[in-house]
KOLBAKE-405656 format. One record per residue (C-alpha): residue in one letter; x, y, z. Coordinates in steps of 0.5 Angstrom, whole numbers. Each point is the difference from the previous one (the first is absolute). Layout:
KOLBAKE-405656
['A', [X, Y, Z]]
...
This chain:
KOLBAKE-405656
['M', [113, 45, -69]]
['D', [4, 6, -3]]
['Q', [6, -3, -4]]
['V', [6, 2, 3]]
['P', [6, 2, -3]]
['N', [6, -4, 0]]
['L', [5, 3, 4]]
['Q', [6, -5, 1]]
['P', [6, -1, -5]]
['A', [-1, -5, -5]]
['G', [0, -7, 3]]
['R', [-1, 2, 7]]
['R', [-6, -2, 4]]
['R', [-4, 4, 5]]
['V', [-3, -3, 6]]
['A', [-3, 3, 7]]
['A', [-1, -4, 6]]
['I', [-4, 3, 6]]
['D', [1, -3, 7]]
['I', [-6, 1, 4]]
['G', [3, 0, 7]]
['T', [-3, 0, 7]]
['N', [3, 7, 1]]
['S', [1, 3, -7]]
['I', [-1, -1, -7]]
['H', [6, 0, -5]]
['L', [0, 1, -7]]
['L', [6, -2, -4]]
['V', [1, 1, -8]]
['A', [5, -4, -3]]
['E', [4, 0, -7]]
['V', [2, -7, -1]]
['D', [6, -2, -5]]
['P', [-2, -7, -3]]
['K', [7, 0, -3]]
['L', [4, 2, 7]]
['C', [-5, -4, 4]]
['S', [-1, 6, 4]]
['F', [-4, 6, 2]]
['S', [0, 7, 2]]
['V', [-4, 4, 5]]
['V', [-4, 5, -4]]
['L', [-5, 3, 5]]
['A', [-1, -2, 8]]
['E', [-5, 3, 4]]
['K', [-3, -2, 7]]
['A', [-6, 2, 4]]
['T', [-1, -1, 7]]
['T', [-7, -3, 0]]
['R', [0, -4, 7]]
['L', [-5, -6, -3]]
['G', [2, -3, 7]]
['D', [-4, 5, 4]]
['R', [-6, -5, 0]]
['D', [-6, 0, 4]]
['P', [2, -2, 7]]
['H', [-6, -5, 1]]
['S', [-1, -3, -7]]
['G', [7, 0, -3]]
['E', [-3, 3, -6]]
['L', [3, 5, -4]]
['S', [-3, 7, 2]]
['A', [-4, 4, -5]]
['E', [5, 6, 1]]
['A', [6, -5, -2]]
['I', [-3, -3, -6]]
['E', [-2, 7, -3]]
['R', [8, 2, 1]]
['A', [2, -6, -3]]
['F', [-5, 1, -6]]
['R', [2, 7, -1]]
['T', [8, -2, 0]]
['L', [-1, -6, -5]]
['R', [-4, 4, -5]]
['H', [5, 5, 0]]
['D', [6, -6, -1]]
['R', [-4, -3, -5]]
['D', [-1, 6, -4]]
['L', [7, 2, 1]]
['A', [3, -7, -2]]
['L', [-4, 0, -7]]
['S', [2, 7, -1]]
['H', [7, -3, -1]]
['G', [-2, -5, -5]]
['V', [0, -6, 5]]
['E', [-2, -7, -4]]
['Q', [-2, -3, 7]]
['I', [-1, 2, 7]]
['V', [1, -5, 5]]
['T', [-3, 1, 7]]
['A', [1, -4, 7]]
['A', [-4, 1, 6]]
['T', [3, -2, 7]]
['S', [-1, -1, 7]]
['A', [-6, 5, 1]]
['V', [-4, -2, -5]]
['R', [1, -8, 0]]
['E', [-2, 1, 8]]
['A', [-6, 4, -1]]
['P', [-7, -3, 0]]
['N', [-2, 5, -6]]
['G', [7, -1, -3]]
['R', [-2, -4, -6]]
['D', [-6, 5, -1]]
['F', [5, 6, 0]]
['L', [4, -4, -6]]
['V', [-7, -1, -4]]
['A', [-1, 7, 0]]
['L', [7, 2, -2]]
['Q', [-1, -5, -6]]
['E', [-7, 3, -2]]
['Q', [1, 7, 1]]
['L', [7, 1, -1]]
['G', [2, -6, -5]]
['L', [5, -2, 5]]
['D', [1, -8, 1]]
['V', [4, 0, 6]]
['D', [3, -7, 3]]
['L', [-1, -1, 7]]
['V', [6, -3, 2]]
['S', [2, -4, 6]]
['G', [5, 1, 5]]
['P', [5, -5, -3]]
['E', [-1, 3, -7]]
['E', [1, 7, 3]]
['A', [6, -3, 2]]
['R', [2, -3, -6]]
['L', [-1, 7, -4]]
['I', [4, 4, 5]]
['Y', [5, -5, -1]]
['L', [0, 1, -8]]
['G', [0, 8, 1]]
['V', [7, -1, 4]]
['L', [3, -5, -5]]
['S', [-1, 6, -5]]
['G', [4, 5, 4]]
['M', [5, -4, 4]]
['A', [6, -5, -2]]
['F', [-1, -6, 5]]
['A', [7, -3, -2]]
['D', [1, -6, 4]]
['R', [-2, 2, 6]]
['P', [-7, -1, 3]]
['H', [-5, 6, 1]]
['L', [-5, 1, 5]]
['I', [-5, 5, -2]]
['I', [-5, 3, 5]]
['D', [-6, 4, -3]]
['I', [-4, 4, 6]]
['G', [-7, 2, -3]]
['G', [-6, 3, 3]]
['G', [-3, -6, 1]]
['S', [5, -6, 0]]
['T', [7, -1, 0]]
['E', [4, -5, -5]]
['L', [6, -4, 1]]
['V', [4, -3, -6]]
['L', [6, -4, 0]]
['A', [3, -1, -6]]
['D', [7, 0, -4]]
['G', [2, 0, -7]]
['Q', [-3, -6, -2]]
['D', [-7, -1, 4]]
['A', [-5, 3, 5]]
['R', [1, -5, 6]]
['C', [-5, 3, 4]]
['L', [-6, 5, -1]]
['S', [-4, 2, 6]]
['S', [-5, 5, 2]]
['T', [-3, 2, 7]]
['R', [-6, 4, 2]]
['I', [4, 6, 3]]
['G', [1, 7, -4]]
['A', [1, 7, 2]]
['V', [-7, 2, -1]]
['R', [-3, -6, 3]]
['L', [4, 1, 7]]
['Q', [-1, 7, 0]]
['R', [-7, -1, 0]]
['E', [-1, -5, 5]]
['F', [6, 1, 5]]
['C', [2, 8, -1]]
['Q', [-6, 4, 3]]
['Q', [5, 3, 5]]
['D', [5, 4, -3]]
['P', [6, 0, 2]]
['L', [-1, -7, 2]]
['P', [1, -2, 8]]
['A', [5, -5, 1]]
['D', [-5, -5, 2]]
['R', [-4, 0, -6]]
['R', [7, 1, -4]]
['G', [2, -7, 3]]
['F', [-6, -3, -1]]
['L', [0, 2, -8]]
['Q', [7, -3, 0]]
['A', [-2, -6, 3]]
['Y', [-6, -1, -5]]
['I', [5, 2, -6]]
['Q', [5, -5, 2]]
['G', [-6, -6, 1]]
['A', [-3, 2, -7]]
['L', [7, 0, -3]]
['D', [2, -7, 3]]
['P', [-2, -5, -5]]
['A', [3, 4, -6]]
['V', [6, 1, 4]]
['A', [1, -8, 1]]
['E', [-2, -1, -7]]
['V', [6, 4, -2]]
['K', [5, -2, 5]]
['A', [-2, -8, -3]]
['A', [2, 2, -7]]
['L', [6, 3, 2]]
['R', [6, -4, -1]]
['P', [6, -1, 5]]
['G', [5, 6, 0]]
['E', [-5, 4, -5]]
['Q', [0, 8, 2]]
['P', [-6, 3, -4]]
['L', [0, 7, -2]]
['M', [-7, 3, 2]]
['V', [-3, 4, -5]]
['A', [-6, 5, 3]]
['T', [-5, 3, -5]]
['S', [-6, 4, 0]]
['G', [-2, 6, 4]]
['T', [2, -1, 7]]
['A', [7, -2, -2]]
['M', [1, 6, -5]]
['A', [-2, 5, 5]]
['L', [5, -3, 5]]
['A', [5, 1, -5]]
['A', [-2, 7, -1]]
['L', [0, 2, 7]]
['A', [7, -3, 1]]
['A', [3, 2, -7]]
['A', [-2, 7, 2]]
['E', [5, 0, 6]]
['D', [5, -3, -4]]
['P', [6, 5, -2]]
['K', [0, -2, -7]]
['P', [-7, -2, -1]]
['P', [-1, -5, -6]]
['L', [-3, 2, -7]]
['K', [-5, -5, 0]]
['L', [-3, -5, 6]]
['H', [1, -6, -4]]
['G', [6, -4, 2]]
['Y', [0, 4, 7]]
['R', [3, -4, 6]]
['L', [-3, 0, 7]]
['C', [3, -3, 6]]
['R', [-4, -3, 5]]
['E', [2, 5, 5]]
['R', [-2, 6, -4]]
['I', [-7, -4, -1]]
['D', [0, 0, 8]]
['Q', [2, 7, 1]]
['L', [-5, 3, -5]]
['T', [-6, -5, 3]]
['A', [2, 3, 7]]
['R', [-1, 7, -3]]
['L', [-6, -1, -3]]
['L', [-3, -3, 6]]
['A', [1, 6, 4]]
['M', [-3, 5, -5]]
['T', [-7, 3, 0]]
['P', [-4, -1, -6]]
['E', [2, 8, -1]]
['Q', [7, -2, 0]]
['R', [0, -5, -5]]
['R', [-4, 4, -5]]
['A', [5, 5, 1]]
['L', [6, -5, -3]]
['S', [1, 3, -7]]
['A', [3, -7, -2]]
['I', [-7, -3, 0]]
['N', [-7, 2, -2]]
['E', [-5, 1, 5]]
['R', [-4, -6, -2]]
['R', [6, -4, 1]]
['S', [1, 3, 7]]
['E', [-6, -3, 2]]
['I', [2, -7, -1]]
['I', [7, 0, 1]]
['V', [1, -2, 7]]
['P', [-4, -7, -1]]
['G', [4, -1, -6]]
['A', [7, 1, 3]]
['L', [-2, -5, 6]]
['I', [-1, -5, -6]]
['L', [6, 1, -3]]
['Q', [4, 1, 7]]
['T', [-3, -7, 2]]
['A', [1, -4, -6]]
['M', [7, 2, 0]]
['A', [1, -2, 7]]
['M', [-3, -7, -1]]
['L', [4, -1, -6]]
['Q', [6, 2, 3]]
['V', [1, 5, -6]]
['R', [6, 5, 1]]
['E', [-2, 5, -6]]
['L', [-5, 1, -6]]
['V', [0, 3, -7]]
['V', [-5, 4, -2]]
['C', [-4, -2, -7]]
['D', [-4, 5, -3]]
['R', [-3, -6, -5]]
['A', [-6, -4, 3]]
['L', [-7, -3, -2]]
['R', [-1, 5, -6]]
['E', [6, -1, -3]]
['G', [-1, -8, 1]]
['L', [-7, 1, -4]]
['I', [4, 2, -6]]
['V', [5, -5, 1]]
['D', [-6, -5, 0]]
['W', [-3, 3, -6]]
['M', [7, -1, -4]]
['L', [0, -7, 2]]
['R', [-7, -2, -2]]
['N', [1, 4, -6]]
['G', [6, -4, -2]]
['L', [5, 6, 0]]
['L', [4, -4, 6]]
['D', [1, -7, -1]]
['D', [2, -1, 7]]
['R', [0, 5, 6]]
['F', [7, -2, 3]]
['A', [3, 1, -7]]
['F', [-3, 7, 0]]
['Q', [3, 1, 7]]
['S', [7, -3, -2]]
['T', [1, 5, -5]]
['I', [-3, 6, 3]]
['R', [6, 4, 1]]
['E', [2, -1, -8]]
['R', [-7, 2, -2]]
['T', [-1, 6, 4]]
['V', [7, 3, -3]]
['L', [-2, -1, -7]]
['H', [-7, 3, 2]]
['L', [3, 6, 2]]
['A', [5, 0, -5]]
['Q', [-6, 0, -5]]
['S', [-4, 5, 3]]
['F', [6, 5, -1]]
['G', [1, -2, -7]]
['V', [7, -3, 1]]
['D', [2, -3, -7]]
['P', [0, -8, 2]]
['S', [5, -3, -5]]
['R', [5, 5, 2]]
['A', [-1, -1, 8]]
['D', [0, -7, -1]]
['R', [7, 1, -4]]
['V', [3, 4, 6]]
['A', [-3, -4, 5]]
['A', [4, -6, -3]]
['H', [6, 4, -1]]
['A', [0, 2, 8]]
['L', [-2, -8, 2]]
['S', [6, -2, -4]]
['L', [5, 5, 3]]
['Y', [-3, -2, 7]]
['D', [2, -7, -2]]
['Q', [7, 1, -3]]
['S', [2, 5, 5]]
['R', [-1, -3, 7]]
['G', [5, 2, 4]]
['L', [3, 5, -5]]
['L', [-5, 5, 0]]
['H', [-5, -2, 5]]
['A', [0, -5, 6]]
['D', [-7, -1, 0]]
['D', [-2, -7, 2]]
['G', [-7, 0, -3]]
['P', [-5, 5, 2]]
['G', [2, 6, -4]]
['R', [-1, -4, -7]]
['E', [-7, 0, 0]]
['L', [0, 8, 2]]
['L', [5, 1, -5]]
['W', [-5, -3, -5]]
['A', [-6, 4, 2]]
['A', [4, 6, 0]]
['A', [3, -2, -7]]
['Q', [-8, -1, -3]]
['L', [-2, 7, 3]]
['H', [6, 5, 0]]
['T', [-2, 4, -6]]
['C', [-7, 1, 2]]
['G', [2, 7, 2]]
['K', [0, 1, -7]]
['S', [-7, 1, 0]]
['I', [0, 6, 3]]
['N', [6, 3, -2]]
['I', [6, -2, -4]]
['S', [5, 5, 4]]
['A', [2, -3, 6]]
['Y', [-4, -6, -1]]
['H', [3, -4, 5]]
['K', [-3, 4, 6]]
['H', [-7, 0, -3]]
['S', [1, -8, 0]]
['W', [2, 0, 7]]
['Y', [-6, 4, 2]]
['L', [-5, -4, -5]]
['I', [3, -7, 3]]
['R', [0, 3, 7]]
['H', [-8, 2, 0]]
['G', [-2, -6, -5]]
['E', [-3, -6, 2]]
['L', [5, -6, 1]]
['L', [-4, -6, 3]]
['G', [4, -5, 3]]
['Y', [6, 4, 2]]
['S', [1, 3, 7]]
['E', [1, 7, 2]]
['L', [7, 0, 0]]
['E', [1, -4, -6]]
['H', [-5, 5, -4]]
['L', [5, 5, 2]]
['M', [6, -4, -2]]
['V', [-3, -1, -7]]
['A', [-2, 7, -1]]
['A', [7, 2, 2]]
['I', [4, -4, -4]]
['G', [-4, 3, -6]]
['R', [2, 7, 2]]
['Y', [7, -2, 1]]
['H', [1, -3, -7]]
['R', [3, 6, -3]]
['R', [3, 7, 2]]
['S', [2, 1, 7]]
['L', [1, -5, 5]]
['P', [-4, 0, 7]]
['K', [1, 6, 4]]
['K', [-2, 1, 7]]
['R', [-5, 6, -2]]
['H', [-4, -5, -4]]
['E', [-7, -2, 2]]
['S', [1, -6, -4]]
['W', [6, -2, 4]]
['Q', [-2, 3, 7]]
['L', [-6, -5, 0]]
['I', [5, -6, -1]]
['E', [2, 0, 7]]
['G', [4, -7, 1]]
['R', [7, 0, -2]]
['E', [-1, -7, -3]]
['Q', [-6, 2, -4]]
['R', [4, 6, -3]]
['R', [6, -4, -2]]
['T', [-5, -4, -4]]
['V', [-3, 6, -3]]
['S', [7, 3, -2]]
['S', [2, -7, -3]]
['M', [-6, -1, -4]]
['A', [-1, 7, -2]]
['L', [7, -1, -3]]
['L', [-2, -6, -4]]
['L', [-6, 3, -3]]
['R', [4, 6, -2]]
['L', [5, -5, -4]]
['A', [-6, -4, -3]]
['A', [-4, 7, -2]]
['A', [7, 2, -3]]
['L', [0, -7, -4]]
['D', [-7, 2, -3]]
['R', [0, 7, -4]]
['R', [-3, -2, -6]]
['P', [-7, -2, -2]]
['A', [2, -6, -3]]
['P', [4, -6, 4]]
['V', [7, 0, -2]]
['I', [4, -4, 5]]
['A', [-1, -7, 0]]
['A', [4, -2, 6]]
['F', [6, 3, 4]]
['Q', [5, -3, 5]]
['V', [2, 3, 7]]
['Q', [8, -1, 1]]
['R', [3, 1, 6]]
['Q', [7, 3, -1]]
['E', [5, 3, 5]]
['G', [-3, 6, 3]]
['A', [-5, 0, -5]]
['V', [-6, -2, -3]]
['G', [-1, -2, -8]]
['I', [-6, 0, -4]]
['V', [0, -3, -7]]
['L', [-5, 1, -4]]
['Q', [-3, -5, -6]]
['P', [-4, 3, -5]]
['V', [-6, -3, -3]]
['A', [1, -4, -6]]
['A', [0, 4, -7]]
['A', [-6, -1, -5]]
['P', [3, -4, -6]]
['G', [4, 5, -4]]
['Q', [0, 6, 5]]
['P', [6, 2, 4]]
['Q', [1, -2, 7]]
['V', [-3, 5, 5]]
['D', [4, 5, 3]]
['L', [0, 0, 8]]
['S', [4, 7, 0]]
['L', [-6, 3, 3]]
['E', [-1, -5, 6]]
['R', [7, 0, 1]]
['W', [0, 7, 1]]
['S', [-6, 0, 4]]
['L', [3, -5, 5]]
['Q', [7, 4, 0]]
['A', [-4, 6, 3]]
['C', [-2, -4, 6]]
['A', [8, -1, 2]]
['A', [0, 5, 5]]
['V', [-6, -2, 4]]
['V', [3, -8, -1]]
['R', [6, 3, 3]]
['E', [-3, 4, 6]]
['A', [-5, -6, 2]]
['C', [5, -6, -1]]
['G', [7, 3, 0]]
['L', [0, -4, -7]]
['E', [2, 3, -7]]
['L', [-5, -2, -6]]
['R', [3, -2, -6]]
['V', [-4, -1, -6]]
['P', [4, -3, -6]]
['E', [-2, 0, -7]]
['H', [1, -8, -1]]
C-alpha cells in the first residue's frame, strides 16, 4: 500500500469508522486528541445501499445489493486512507447477520478490499449506539431512553450517567417493514392497523425490559437517533418559525410526531418524494419508521423526545478509544463532555489557553463573590460563563476588529456537545456581549434568546465576563487575587498583585484599575451600582 502523508497535527490520531447498515453505509473519519480524550469529525459520508433488500425466498443478500455495497465500501476505504487514518473499524448489523450468505459477504470484503468487518449482535449494536450518544449528550443525573430505528432492527437502551441498565434489539426496522407490509401505498386503514399491532407485539419484550429497569418515580428523557428520527425532525423544523441551525438537540413532542405520522400516512409516494426536508430514498421508508417511533412513544408513555445526530458510527470511535487506552472509562468520558468540547473548540480556533484559563478563573471568582450583587443566578449560569470565558476571544482568528461579533458567529456555528440548543445560544451571546455595546433588540444574537430568564442570565454573565476580561490585559499574569466588596450603592473590587521577584519593584496595577473603571458605565446601567476600584 502506498505511504499516506500524515495530515493531522502532532499528537493527534485519525481513525475511520464504517457502519454497514440495512438501509445505508456510513463512513466517519475522526481526529482523536489523546490529551483532551476527545474526537472531532473530519469527514462524514452516507450512501443508501439497501442491503436489506434481500431475496424474498432465500433471505440472502441480493447480487445487486452486494454490488452496491462493494462499490460504496471501496470508495469509503480509499477516502479514509487518503485522510491518513491509522485504522478503519467496521461493523455490520442486522441485514448481514441475518442473511444466510452474510458471512460469505464479509469474507469477500476482507479478501478483496482488506476490510475486517465485525458482525455485531443486536445487544452489541445497542451498546455501540449507546457509546455514540454518550459522546454527544450530557446525561447528568437523569436516565435516558435511547431509541435507534434502523433499516432492519430497532434498538432500545436505558442508561444513566453511571451505567447502561438495558440493551435490547428488536427485529423491526424501516426497510424490513416497508418490504414486508407496505406493498400498497398509501397504506389502507386495515393494513395500517395490522402493521401497528405487529410493531407493538415486536416491541413488547424490550419495552417490558425497560420498564422493569426504571426506578420508582423516574421520568427518563427519550433520545432518538438515526435516519427516521432525523427525517421527522427535519420535517418538523422546516415548519418552525425559527428553524434550528442543527437538528442535534431538537425536541419533538408526541403530539407533533402523531401529526407528522398522520400526514405521511395520507400521502402518496409522489407527495412524499416532493418533501424538500427529506431525500427521496428516505421518503420510501419514512412511514414504517414513523409508525415504530409513534408506537414506542405510546407504549413507553413518553411525551417528548430529543434528537441526537450521533449513533453507532461515533460509538465505534469511542470503542476504539477505549480499546486503545485513550479513555480510561466511558463514564468519565461522559461526565466531562461539556468541558472537553469547549476546550476542543477553543483549540481549533487558536485561543491562547493560558489566558483563557485566567479569564475563566477571574470570571468564576467574580461569580462566586458577587452573587446577589452583580447577579442573581442560582447555578446554571456558572457553567455557561466558564464556557464563554474559554471561547470569548476565538473571533480574533478571523479579525481583531469587533472580534466579539466574530466570536459569537464561531461559537454559534461550532460544535458544543452536551449543550442544549438554548444553552449553546446563551454561551455564544455571553461571548458576544463581553465588550462594547449592551444587547439591543435588533441584534440577531439577542433575538435568538427568547426567554426573559435566559436573557437575564446572558446579561449578568456577560457583565461578569466583561469585568474578568478587563482584569487580563497583559500576556503575563499580574493579579494574584481580588476581593469584591459590597458598599452602599456601589460595588468595590480590590486588586492584589502577584508577588514581585526579589529585588524587583511591586507590580503596578494601574492599567488593570483603568480597564476595570472603563466598565463603570455598563455596571451602572446593568445593576444601578457605582463601580469603585481603589488603589489599595
